[in-house]
Structures are given as C-alpha cells and as structure tokens.
C-alpha angles and dihedrals in degrees: 000000000000124000112242119226114203116230132171089281096048135266116340121188111237091234092059096088094168093057091042091054093046091049092049093051093049094044094048088055090050090049091053089056097046121104102179102050097086094055091044093052092046090051093047097047111027091242114134120257089241093054094047090048089052090053093047092050092047095048103036111019114024123088116226134195101251131171092272098042142285111321146114120287115272114260110259124198097219092051090049091051092046091050090050093052090047091053095046094044088218123125093352106186133206089252090059092057090043087055092054093048094044095049093044093053092043092052093049093048090050090050086056090056104267116140118248090254094051094044093046093051093050093046092047092056089062101029113024106189091164089063090064092049091049090050092052091050094045090055087059097040091245122149 
C-alpha cells in the first residue's frame, strides 16, 4: 500500500508518477501567479521576505543553463508539496526548510558565477533535499 501525499489537488499515491508530474506542472503555474506566498512563507519560517523571494525566483521563474540548454527547472512534485506546506504553515517538515536553505545557497552561488552543477553540489553538501525525497520513495519501494 502506498503512502498518499496531499497536494493542492488532493492525495496522490507516490507510485502514480503521471499524476505527480501533472500536479507539479499545475502547481508550479499557480505558484508563478501567486502574490501572497512569499510573505506567508517568511511569516511561517522566519526567513526574510527577500530570501524567500530569491528562492521563489530561482525555483519557479529564472532560466538556468542546464545540461540540455537554458530553461526553467522542471516541475517536481515534492518541491510543489513542500512549497504548499510552507505557504499554509501546517505540518512544515524538516525537508521543507532544507529546501529553502538549499535553493537559497544554490541561487547565491550561481549569482556569483558558479554553474548550476557546481552550486547544486555545494548546496547539497549542506542541505540535502534529495535525501528526503529518496527516503520517502524508499519507504514505498519506489525507484
């Protein structure tokens, strides 16, 4: 039996990758339209509005030079769900705060001229968001 993770569109089993991807795409578009999420996240976490805005820009708006060209990051379900918890201020998990820290450091390193790959590797050594995602998947025997 798969654990359900509640997203904006309801509970989605972790093994339903198609629905997870569809939810992430829809939710990223919603996030791009939102005006109050940054202040809500700052209020719920103690991060400054400026730092949360930097993370939002980095994750959802900015284009980055990636392996396959210059583009935005792909929408990821776990990031969408973390962002939702951070906005709502309910059931915020360690992984959600790790996400904020990781993406903030990564964005600042990239502003200083590091490539995405370099910045990601450095940020991940301090704030390993992927570890939490892997643990969630391992609990369910996924991947």
